[in-house]
Each structure stands twice: as C-alpha cells, then as structure tokens.
DSSP file (Angstrom, degrees, kcal/mol; ACC not computed):
  #  RESIDUE AA STRUCTURE BP1 BP2  ACC     N-H-->O    O-->H-N    N-H-->O    O-->H-N    TCO  KAPPA ALPHA  PHI   PSI    X-CA   Y-CA   Z-CA
    1    1 A M     >        0   0    0      0, 0.0     4,-1.4     0, 0.0     3,-0.2   0.000 360.0 360.0 360.0 -38.3  114.8  112.2  104.5
    2    2 A K  H  >  +     0   0    0      1,-0.2     4,-1.7     2,-0.2     3,-0.2   0.871 360.0  56.0 -59.3 -37.7  114.0  115.4  106.3
    3    3 A E  H  > S+     0   0    0      1,-0.2     4,-1.2     2,-0.2    -1,-0.2   0.872 102.5  56.3 -63.8 -36.8  117.6  116.7  105.4
    4    4 A D  H  4 S+     0   0    0     -3,-0.2    -1,-0.2     1,-0.2    -2,-0.2   0.881 107.3  48.3 -61.8 -38.0  116.9  116.1  101.7
    5    5 A I  H  < S+     0   0    0     -4,-1.4    -1,-0.2     1,-0.2    -2,-0.2   0.881 102.3  62.9 -71.2 -38.1  113.8  118.3  101.8
    6    6 A K  H  < S-     0   0    0     -4,-1.7    -1,-0.2     1,-0.1    -2,-0.2   0.860  83.7-178.6 -60.8 -38.3  115.5  121.2  103.6
    7    7 A G     <  -     0   0    0     -4,-1.2    -1,-0.1     1,-0.2    -2,-0.1  -0.266  45.6 -38.0  72.9-157.8  118.0  121.8  100.8
    8    8 A K  S    S+     0   0    0      1,-0.2     2,-0.8     2,-0.0    -1,-0.2   0.979 124.1  49.9 -75.2 -58.2  120.8  124.4  100.8
    9    9 A R        -     0   0    0     -3,-0.1     2,-1.0     1,-0.1    -1,-0.2  -0.742  68.6-168.2 -89.6 113.8  119.3  127.5  102.5
   10   10 A N        +     0   0    0     -2,-0.8    -3,-0.1     4,-0.1    -1,-0.1  -0.678  13.0 174.7-108.3  79.8  117.8  126.4  105.7
   11   11 A T     >  -     0   0    0     -2,-1.0     4,-2.5    -5,-0.2     5,-0.2  -0.321  45.7-107.2 -77.2 165.6  115.7  129.3  107.0
   12   12 A L  H  > S+     0   0    0      1,-0.2     4,-2.4     2,-0.2     5,-0.2   0.908 121.8  51.0 -57.1 -43.7  113.5  129.1  110.0
   13   13 A Q  H  > S+     0   0    0      1,-0.2     4,-2.6     2,-0.2    -1,-0.2   0.899 110.0  48.6 -62.9 -41.3  110.4  129.1  107.8
   14   14 A K  H  > S+     0   0    0      2,-0.2     4,-2.8     1,-0.2    -1,-0.2   0.910 110.8  51.5 -64.5 -41.9  111.8  126.3  105.7
   15   15 A R  H  X S+     0   0    0     -4,-2.5     4,-2.9     2,-0.2    -2,-0.2   0.930 112.1  46.3 -61.0 -45.8  112.6  124.3  108.8
   16   16 A I  H  X S+     0   0    0     -4,-2.4     4,-2.5     2,-0.2     5,-0.2   0.926 113.7  46.9 -65.6 -45.2  109.1  124.7  110.2
   17   17 A V  H  X S+     0   0    0     -4,-2.6     4,-2.8     2,-0.2     5,-0.2   0.925 114.8  48.2 -61.2 -44.8  107.4  123.9  106.9
   18   18 A T  H  X S+     0   0    0     -4,-2.8     4,-2.8    -5,-0.2    -2,-0.2   0.931 111.8  48.3 -60.7 -48.0  109.6  120.8  106.5
   19   19 A D  H  X S+     0   0    0     -4,-2.9     4,-1.1    -5,-0.2    -2,-0.2   0.917 115.5  44.4 -60.8 -44.7  109.1  119.6  110.1
   20   20 A V  H >X S+     0   0    0     -4,-2.5     4,-0.7    -5,-0.2     3,-0.6   0.950 114.6  48.7 -67.2 -47.8  105.3  120.0  109.8
   21   21 A F  H >< S+     0   0    0     -4,-2.8     3,-1.2     1,-0.2    -2,-0.2   0.913 109.9  51.3 -57.7 -44.3  105.1  118.4  106.3
   22   22 A C  H 3< S+     0   0    0     -4,-2.8    -1,-0.2     1,-0.3    -2,-0.2   0.748 106.4  55.7 -69.2 -20.8  107.3  115.4  107.4
   23   23 A S  H << S+     0   0    0     -4,-1.1     2,-0.5    -3,-0.6    -1,-0.3   0.598  92.7  86.0 -84.0 -10.9  105.0  114.8  110.4
   24   24 A M    <<  +     0   0    0     -3,-1.2     3,-0.2    -4,-0.7     9,-0.0  -0.794  48.9 177.4 -94.4 127.8  101.9  114.6  108.1
   25   25 A D        +     0   0    0     -2,-0.5    -1,-0.1     1,-0.1    -3,-0.1   0.098  61.4  85.2-113.1  22.3  101.2  111.2  106.6
   26   26 A N  S    S-     0   0    0     67,-0.1    66,-0.4    65,-0.0    -1,-0.1   0.112 101.5-107.3-113.5  22.3   98.0  112.0  104.8
   27   27 A H        -     0   0    0     -3,-0.2    48,-0.2     1,-0.1    -2,-0.1   0.978  52.3-151.4  52.9  63.4   99.3  113.4  101.5
   28   28 A P        -     0   0    0      0, 0.0    46,-2.1     0, 0.0     2,-0.1  -0.225   8.8-125.3 -73.0 155.7   98.4  117.0  102.5
   29   29 A S  B  >  -A   73   0A   0     44,-0.2     4,-2.0     1,-0.1    44,-0.2  -0.416  35.7-103.1 -80.9 169.3   97.4  119.8  100.2
   30   30 A A  H  > S+     0   0    0     42,-0.5     4,-2.7     1,-0.2     5,-0.1   0.877 124.8  55.5 -62.5 -36.5   99.4  123.1  100.5
   31   31 A G  H  > S+     0   0    0      2,-0.2     4,-2.2     1,-0.2    -1,-0.2   0.876 105.9  50.0 -62.9 -38.1   96.4  124.5  102.3
   32   32 A M  H  > S+     0   0    0      2,-0.2     4,-2.0     1,-0.2    -1,-0.2   0.898 111.8  48.1 -66.6 -41.4   96.5  121.7  104.9
   33   33 A V  H  X S+     0   0    0     -4,-2.0     4,-2.9     1,-0.2     5,-0.2   0.917 110.2  52.4 -65.9 -42.2  100.2  122.2  105.4
   34   34 A Y  H  X S+     0   0    0     -4,-2.7     4,-2.9     1,-0.2    -2,-0.2   0.922 108.3  50.5 -60.5 -44.5   99.6  126.0  105.8
   35   35 A E  H  X S+     0   0    0     -4,-2.2     4,-0.9     1,-0.2    -1,-0.2   0.925 114.0  44.7 -58.4 -45.8   96.9  125.4  108.5
   36   36 A A  H  X S+     0   0    0     -4,-2.0     4,-0.8     1,-0.2     3,-0.3   0.896 115.8  47.0 -67.6 -41.1   99.2  123.1  110.4
   37   37 A V  H >X S+     0   0    0     -4,-2.9     4,-2.7     1,-0.2     3,-0.8   0.908 106.2  57.1 -67.1 -41.5  102.2  125.4  110.1
   38   38 A S  H 3< S+     0   0    0     -4,-2.9    -1,-0.2     1,-0.3    -2,-0.2   0.743  99.0  61.1 -67.6 -21.0  100.3  128.6  111.0
   39   39 A E  H 3< S+     0   0    0     -4,-0.9    -1,-0.3    -3,-0.3    -2,-0.2   0.867 116.3  31.9 -66.5 -36.6   99.4  127.0  114.3
   40   40 A K  H << S+     0   0    0     -4,-0.8    -2,-0.2    -3,-0.8    -1,-0.2   0.756 136.4  25.3 -90.1 -28.1  103.1  126.7  115.2
   41   41 A F    ><  -     0   0    0     -4,-2.7     3,-2.0    -5,-0.1    -1,-0.2  -0.667  66.9-179.9-139.7  77.4  104.3  129.8  113.4
   42   42 A P  T 3  S+     0   0    0      0, 0.0    -4,-0.1     0, 0.0    -1,-0.1   0.703  76.2  63.4 -59.0 -21.9  101.3  132.3  113.1
   43   43 A G  T 3  S+     0   0    0      2,-0.1     2,-0.2    -5,-0.0    -5,-0.1   0.579  76.6 107.3 -79.3  -9.1  103.4  134.9  111.2
   44   44 A I    <   -     0   0    0     -3,-2.0     2,-0.2    -7,-0.1    -3,-0.1  -0.453  67.6-128.5 -75.9 140.9  104.1  132.8  108.2
   45   45 A S     >  -     0   0    0     -2,-0.2     4,-1.7     1,-0.1     3,-0.2  -0.546  11.7-125.3 -87.5 154.7  102.3  133.7  105.0
   46   46 A K  H  > S+     0   0    0      1,-0.2     4,-2.6     2,-0.2     5,-0.2   0.899 112.5  57.8 -59.7 -41.6  100.3  131.3  102.9
   47   47 A A  H  > S+     0   0    0      1,-0.2     4,-2.4     2,-0.2    -1,-0.2   0.849 103.8  51.9 -61.1 -35.6  102.4  132.3   99.9
   48   48 A T  H  > S+     0   0    0     -3,-0.2     4,-2.5     2,-0.2    -1,-0.2   0.918 110.9  46.5 -67.3 -44.0  105.6  131.2  101.7
   49   49 A V  H  X S+     0   0    0     -4,-1.7     4,-2.2     2,-0.2     5,-0.2   0.937 114.4  47.5 -64.6 -46.7  104.3  127.8  102.5
   50   50 A Y  H  X S+     0   0    0     -4,-2.6     4,-2.5     1,-0.2    -2,-0.2   0.919 113.5  48.9 -60.3 -44.8  103.0  127.3   98.9
   51   51 A R  H  X S+     0   0    0     -4,-2.4     4,-2.7    -5,-0.2    -2,-0.2   0.907 110.4  49.8 -63.5 -43.6  106.3  128.5   97.5
   52   52 A L  H  X S+     0   0    0     -4,-2.5     4,-2.1     2,-0.2    -1,-0.2   0.885 112.6  47.0 -63.8 -39.6  108.4  126.2   99.7
   53   53 A L  H  X S+     0   0    0     -4,-2.2     4,-2.2     2,-0.2    -2,-0.2   0.926 112.8  49.6 -65.8 -44.1  106.3  123.2   98.8
   54   54 A A  H  X S+     0   0    0     -4,-2.5     4,-2.7    -5,-0.2    -2,-0.2   0.916 111.5  49.0 -61.3 -44.8  106.5  124.1   95.1
   55   55 A E  H  X S+     0   0    0     -4,-2.7     4,-2.0     2,-0.2     6,-0.2   0.911 110.3  50.3 -61.8 -44.0  110.2  124.5   95.3
   56   56 A A  H  <>S+     0   0    0     -4,-2.1     5,-2.5     2,-0.2     6,-1.1   0.889 112.8  47.7 -61.2 -39.5  110.7  121.1   97.1
   57   57 A A  H ><5S+     0   0    0     -4,-2.2     3,-1.6     4,-0.2    -2,-0.2   0.928 110.5  50.6 -68.4 -46.0  108.5  119.5   94.4
   58   58 A E  H 3<5S+     0   0    0     -4,-2.7    -2,-0.2     1,-0.3    -1,-0.2   0.841 109.9  51.2 -60.8 -33.1  110.4  121.1   91.5
   59   59 A E  T 3<5S-     0   0    0     -4,-2.0    -1,-0.3    -5,-0.2    -2,-0.2   0.445 116.1-117.4 -84.9  -0.2  113.7  119.9   93.1
   60   60 A G  T < 5S+     0   0    0     -3,-1.6    -3,-0.2     2,-0.2    -2,-0.1   0.637  82.4 120.6  77.2  15.1  112.3  116.4   93.3
   61   61 A K  S   <S+     0   0    0     -5,-2.5     2,-0.3    -6,-0.2    -4,-0.2   0.765  83.9  13.2 -82.9 -26.5  112.6  116.3   97.2
   62   62 A I  S    S-     0   0    0     -6,-1.1     2,-0.5    -9,-0.1    -2,-0.2  -0.888  84.7-114.1-136.3 170.8  108.8  115.7   97.4
   63   63 A Q  E     -B   75   0A   0     12,-3.0    12,-2.4    -2,-0.3     2,-0.5  -0.920  15.3-144.8-113.7 130.2  106.2  114.7   94.9
   64   64 A R  E     -B   74   0A   0     -2,-0.5     2,-0.6    10,-0.2    10,-0.2  -0.825  16.9-151.7 -89.6 127.2  103.4  116.8   93.8
   65   65 A L  E     -B   73   0A   0      8,-3.7     8,-2.3    -2,-0.5     2,-1.1  -0.892   9.0-162.4-102.0 118.6  100.2  114.8   93.1
   66   66 A K        +     0   0    0     -2,-0.6     6,-0.1     6,-0.2     2,-0.1  -0.750  27.3 177.4 -98.9  86.7   97.8  116.1   90.6
   67   67 A L        -     0   0    0     -2,-1.1    55,-0.0     4,-0.4    -2,-0.0  -0.250  45.1 -98.2 -86.1 173.4   94.8  114.0   91.6
   68   68 A S  S    S+     0   0    0     -2,-0.1     2,-0.1     2,-0.0    -1,-0.1   0.658 101.3  82.2 -72.7 -14.7   91.4  114.2   90.1
   69   69 A D  S    S-     0   0    0      2,-0.2    -2,-0.0     1,-0.1    18,-0.0  -0.364  99.1-100.1 -80.5 175.3   90.1  116.4   92.9
   70   70 A A  S    S+     0   0    0     -2,-0.1     2,-0.4    -4,-0.1    -1,-0.1   0.796  96.8  72.2 -70.1 -31.2   90.7  120.1   92.6
   71   71 A N  S    S-     0   0    0     -5,-0.0    -4,-0.4     1,-0.0    -2,-0.2  -0.694  76.8-127.7 -96.7 136.2   93.7  120.4   95.0
   72   72 A D        -     0   0    0     -2,-0.4   -42,-0.5    -6,-0.1     2,-0.3  -0.478  28.0-152.8 -68.3 148.8   97.2  119.2   94.4
   73   73 A R  E     -AB  29  65A   0     -8,-2.3    -8,-3.7   -44,-0.2     2,-0.4  -0.817   3.9-134.1-119.5 163.5   98.6  117.0   97.2
   74   74 A Y  E     - B   0  64A   0    -46,-2.1     2,-0.4    -2,-0.3   -10,-0.2  -0.929  13.9-164.2-122.5 145.1  102.1  116.4   98.3
   75   75 A D  E     - B   0  63A   0    -12,-2.4   -12,-3.0    -2,-0.4   -50,-0.1  -0.993  20.0-151.7-133.1 134.2  103.9  113.2   99.1
   76   76 A I  S    S+     0   0    0     -2,-0.4     2,-0.7   -14,-0.2    -1,-0.1   0.750  82.3  83.7 -72.6 -24.3  107.1  112.6  100.9
   77   77 A T        +     0   0    0      1,-0.2     4,-0.1   -14,-0.1   -15,-0.1  -0.721  50.7 174.3 -86.4 116.6  107.7  109.4   98.9
   78   78 A T        +     0   0    0     -2,-0.7    -1,-0.2   -17,-0.1     3,-0.1   0.570  47.6 102.0 -98.2 -11.0  109.2  110.2   95.6
   79   79 A A  S    S-     0   0    0      1,-0.1     2,-0.1   -16,-0.0   -16,-0.0  -0.393  92.4 -80.1 -70.6 154.5  109.8  106.5   94.5
   80   80 A K  S    S+     0   0    0     -2,-0.1     2,-0.3     0, 0.0    -1,-0.1  -0.307  74.1 133.3 -57.9 125.9  107.3  105.2   91.9
   81   81 A H        -     0   0    0     -3,-0.1     2,-0.2    -4,-0.1    40,-0.2  -0.962  44.3-119.1-163.4 169.8  104.0  104.2   93.6
   82   82 A Y  E     -C   95   0B   0     13,-1.7    13,-2.8    -2,-0.3     2,-0.3  -0.640  19.8-136.8-114.9 170.7  100.3  104.6   93.1
   83   83 A H  E     -Cd  94 122B   0     38,-1.0    40,-3.0    11,-0.2     2,-0.4  -0.947   3.7-147.5-133.5 153.2   97.5  106.1   95.2
   84   84 A V  E     -Cd  93 123B   0      9,-2.5     9,-2.1    -2,-0.3     2,-0.4  -0.970  20.0-162.1-115.9 132.5   94.0  105.3   96.2
   85   85 A V  E     -Cd  92 124B   0     38,-3.2    40,-2.4    -2,-0.4     2,-0.6  -0.958  16.0-132.5-121.1 130.8   91.7  108.3   96.7
   86   86 A C  E  >  - d   0 125B   0      5,-2.4     4,-1.6    -2,-0.4    40,-0.2  -0.712   8.9-156.1 -80.2 122.1   88.4  108.2   98.6
   87   87 A R  T  4 S+     0   0    0     38,-3.4    39,-0.2    -2,-0.6    -1,-0.1   0.610  90.5  50.7 -74.4 -11.0   85.7  109.9   96.5
   88   88 A M  T  4 S+     0   0    0     37,-0.4    -1,-0.2     3,-0.1    38,-0.1   0.918 129.0  10.4 -89.8 -54.6   83.7  110.7   99.7
   89   89 A C  T  4 S-     0   0    0      2,-0.1    -2,-0.2     0, 0.0    37,-0.1   0.575  93.6-122.1-105.6 -12.0   86.3  112.4  102.0
   90   90 A G     <  +     0   0    0     -4,-1.6    -3,-0.1     1,-0.2   -21,-0.1   0.562  52.6 158.5  81.7   8.6   89.2  112.9   99.7
   91   91 A S        -     0   0    0     -6,-0.1    -5,-2.4     1,-0.0     2,-0.4  -0.309  26.0-152.7 -65.1 151.6   91.7  110.9  101.7
   92   92 A V  E     +C   85   0B   0    -66,-0.4     2,-0.3    -7,-0.2    -7,-0.2  -0.988  15.4 176.8-129.6 134.5   94.7  109.7   99.8
   93   93 A A  E     -C   84   0B   0     -9,-2.1    -9,-2.5    -2,-0.4     2,-0.1  -0.975  32.1-104.5-137.0 152.1   96.8  106.6  100.7
   94   94 A D  E     -C   83   0B   0     -2,-0.3     2,-0.4   -11,-0.2   -11,-0.2  -0.445  28.0-158.2 -71.5 145.7   99.8  104.9   99.1
   95   95 A V  E     -C   82   0B   0    -13,-2.8   -13,-1.7    -2,-0.1     2,-0.8  -0.997   7.9-148.3-125.0 125.4   99.2  101.6   97.2
   96   96 A D        +     0   0    0     -2,-0.4     2,-0.4   -15,-0.2   -15,-0.1  -0.847  34.7 158.2 -92.3 110.1  102.1   99.2   96.6
   97   97 A A        -     0   0    0     -2,-0.8     2,-1.3     2,-0.1    -2,-0.1  -0.998  43.0-134.6-136.8 138.0  101.4   97.5   93.3
   98   98 A D        +     0   0    0     -2,-0.4     2,-0.5     2,-0.1    -2,-0.1  -0.737  45.3 156.3 -94.9  91.6  103.7   95.8   90.9
   99   99 A V        -     0   0    0     -2,-1.3     2,-1.1     4,-0.0     3,-0.1  -0.962  42.3-135.8-120.0 131.3  102.6   97.3   87.6
  100  100 A D     >  -     0   0    0     -2,-0.5     4,-2.7     1,-0.2     5,-0.2  -0.753  17.6-168.4 -86.0 101.1  104.7   97.5   84.6
  101  101 A D  H  > S+     0   0    0     -2,-1.1     4,-2.9     1,-0.2     5,-0.2   0.876  84.5  52.5 -57.6 -41.8  104.1  101.0   83.3
  102  102 A A  H  > S+     0   0    0      2,-0.2     4,-2.5     1,-0.2    -1,-0.2   0.911 112.1  45.3 -64.5 -42.8  105.8  100.4   80.0
  103  103 A L  H  > S+     0   0    0      2,-0.2     4,-2.6     1,-0.2     5,-0.2   0.920 114.0  49.3 -67.9 -41.8  103.7   97.3   79.3
  104  104 A M  H  X S+     0   0    0     -4,-2.7     4,-2.4     1,-0.2    -2,-0.2   0.921 113.1  46.7 -63.4 -42.9  100.5   99.0   80.4
  105  105 A A  H  X>S+     0   0    0     -4,-2.9     4,-2.8     2,-0.2     5,-1.2   0.894 112.4  51.1 -64.2 -40.9  101.2  102.1   78.2
  106  106 A S  H  X>S+     0   0    0     -4,-2.5     4,-0.6    -5,-0.2     5,-0.5   0.915 113.5  43.7 -60.7 -44.4  102.1   99.8   75.3
  107  107 A N  H  <5S+     0   0    0     -4,-2.6    -2,-0.2    -5,-0.2     4,-0.2   0.889 119.9  41.8 -68.8 -40.6   98.9   97.9   75.6
  108  108 A A  H  <5S+     0   0    0     -4,-2.4    -2,-0.2    -5,-0.2    -3,-0.2   0.898 136.0   2.5 -76.4 -41.9   96.7  100.9   76.1
  109  109 A L  H ><>S+     0   0    0     -4,-2.8     3,-2.1    -5,-0.2     5,-1.3   0.599 100.1  91.8-125.7 -16.7   98.1  103.4   73.7
  110  110 A G  G ><<S+     0   0    0     -5,-1.2     3,-1.2    -4,-0.6    -3,-0.1   0.855  90.2  50.6 -54.3 -39.5  100.9  101.9   71.6
  111  111 A H  G 3 <S+     0   0    0     -5,-0.5    -1,-0.3     1,-0.2    -2,-0.1   0.587 103.1  61.5 -78.0  -8.1   98.6  100.8   68.8
  112  112 A Q  G < 5S-     0   0    0     -3,-2.1    -1,-0.2     2,-0.1    -2,-0.2   0.293 117.9-104.5-100.8   9.5   97.0  104.2   68.6
  113  113 A G  T < 5S+     0   0    0     -3,-1.2     2,-0.2     1,-0.3    -3,-0.2   0.548  71.4 144.3  84.8   6.0  100.2  106.0   67.6
  114  114 A F      < -     0   0    0     -5,-1.3     2,-0.7     1,-0.0    -1,-0.3  -0.519  45.1-146.0 -77.6 145.8  100.8  107.7   70.9
  115  115 A S        -     0   0    0     -2,-0.2     2,-0.2     0, 0.0    -1,-0.0  -0.913  25.6-144.1-106.8  99.8  104.3  108.1   72.3
  116  116 A V        +     0   0    0     -2,-0.7     3,-0.1     1,-0.2   -11,-0.0  -0.463  28.2 171.1 -73.6 130.7  103.7  107.7   76.0
  117  117 A E        +     0   0    0      1,-0.3     2,-0.3    -2,-0.2    -1,-0.2   0.702  65.2  12.9-108.9 -30.1  105.8  110.0   78.3
  118  118 A Q        -     0   0    0    -17,-0.0     2,-0.4     2,-0.0    -1,-0.3  -0.969  57.2-150.1-145.2 157.3  104.3  109.4   81.7
  119  119 A C        -     0   0    0     -2,-0.3     2,-0.5    -3,-0.1   -18,-0.1  -0.989  12.2-175.1-132.5 125.5  101.9  107.0   83.4
  120  120 A H        -     0   0    0     -2,-0.4     2,-0.5   -19,-0.1   -38,-0.1  -0.973   3.1-171.4-123.1 118.1   99.7  108.1   86.3
  121  121 A V        +     0   0    0     -2,-0.5   -38,-1.0   -40,-0.2     2,-0.4  -0.942   7.8 173.2-114.0 126.4   97.6  105.5   88.0
  122  122 A E  E     -d   83   0B   0     -2,-0.5     2,-0.5   -40,-0.2   -38,-0.2  -0.992  18.7-151.7-134.4 122.0   95.0  106.6   90.6
  123  123 A F  E     -d   84   0B   0    -40,-3.0   -38,-3.2    -2,-0.4     2,-0.4  -0.826  14.3-162.0 -94.1 130.6   92.5  104.2   92.1
  124  124 A I  E     +d   85   0B   0     -2,-0.5     2,-0.2   -40,-0.2   -38,-0.2  -0.941  32.1 111.5-118.2 134.6   89.3  105.9   93.2
  125  125 A G  E     -d   86   0B   0    -40,-2.4   -38,-3.4    -2,-0.4     2,-0.5  -0.803  65.1 -64.5-165.8-153.9   86.8  104.4   95.6
  126  126 A V        -     0   0    0    -40,-0.2   -40,-0.1    -2,-0.2    -2,-0.0  -0.984  46.4-129.6-121.1 126.0   85.4  104.7   99.2
  127  127 A C     >  -     0   0    0     -2,-0.5     4,-2.2     1,-0.1     5,-0.2  -0.195  26.1-106.4 -70.7 165.3   87.6  104.3  102.2
  128  128 A E  H  > S+     0   0    0      1,-0.2     4,-1.7     2,-0.2     5,-0.1   0.875 118.6  54.6 -60.3 -39.1   86.8  102.0  105.1
  129  129 A K  H  4 S+     0   0    0      1,-0.2     4,-0.4     2,-0.2    -1,-0.2   0.923 111.1  44.3 -62.2 -44.7   85.9  105.0  107.4
  130  130 A C  H >4 S+     0   0    0      1,-0.2     3,-0.9     2,-0.2    -1,-0.2   0.849 109.5  57.0 -70.6 -33.7   83.4  106.4  104.9
  131  131 A Q  H 3< S+     0   0    0     -4,-2.2    -1,-0.2     1,-0.2    -2,-0.2   0.857 106.7  49.9 -63.4 -32.8   81.9  102.9  104.2
  132  132 A N  T 3<        0   0    0     -4,-1.7    -1,-0.2     1,-0.2    -2,-0.2   0.540 360.0 360.0 -84.4  -6.6   81.2  102.5  107.9
  133  133 A N    <         0   0    0     -3,-0.9    -1,-0.2    -4,-0.4    -2,-0.2   0.434 360.0 360.0 -95.7 360.0   79.5  105.9  108.2
C-alpha cells in the first residue's frame, strides 16, 4: 500500500511524508502529518506536506475526508466505508457498515427530484475515552 502512495517521483520528502502518514492510524489532518514529519525532517515546509497529501488524494492513493469539523482529514483506506467522529475530541474511526448507498439516496432524495451523485455518511457521537472523562 505504501508503494501506491509514493507514486512515480519518489523524492526524499515524499518518502518521509508517506512513511509518517502510513504509520498514523488516526485519520490525521494535514497539520497533524506536518507536525509528525517535522520531528523527523525539520527542514520540510508545511506547504510541501500539504501539497503532497493533496496530490495523493487527487490521484486516489489516499482519501480526503471532508468532515463536519473545520479540518480535512486523510485516510489510507480508499475503499468505501464510513466514519464515526467524536464531537468532544475530534477523533475519527472507521465504521464497517453494510449500507446500500443507492437505496439510501433513492429513499432520501429520489422523490424530491434530486439526482444524487455522492453519498457521505458520518456518524457523530462521543468516543469511549471522552465518555470516561
């Protein structure tokens, strides 16, 4: 999977960003990736990290998540799946759910004359850690 993200031109900066991103399992924002990368490679610019993540997302190698909080997040998993977001701490986790997007879209909007092009499902709640605090 890491090889897929690296793409054609494999610069040192791209390798470092890829390695750090692949080691993160928390659906990081670009800022989170930058912080982690800059610890290992202090000379890298924030713009470079943001650009490399945006390019990987545009190429379909990673998924950009436009969640209801202000920051986009990135996900290594590009296959269809859903997310649960903690409204307290902002943590994001994958949810495996067998939902028929076409049926859901048809039921929700088909009768209102919409032509549905995408379906985005985001579950919002409070994670176990925040519930225990």
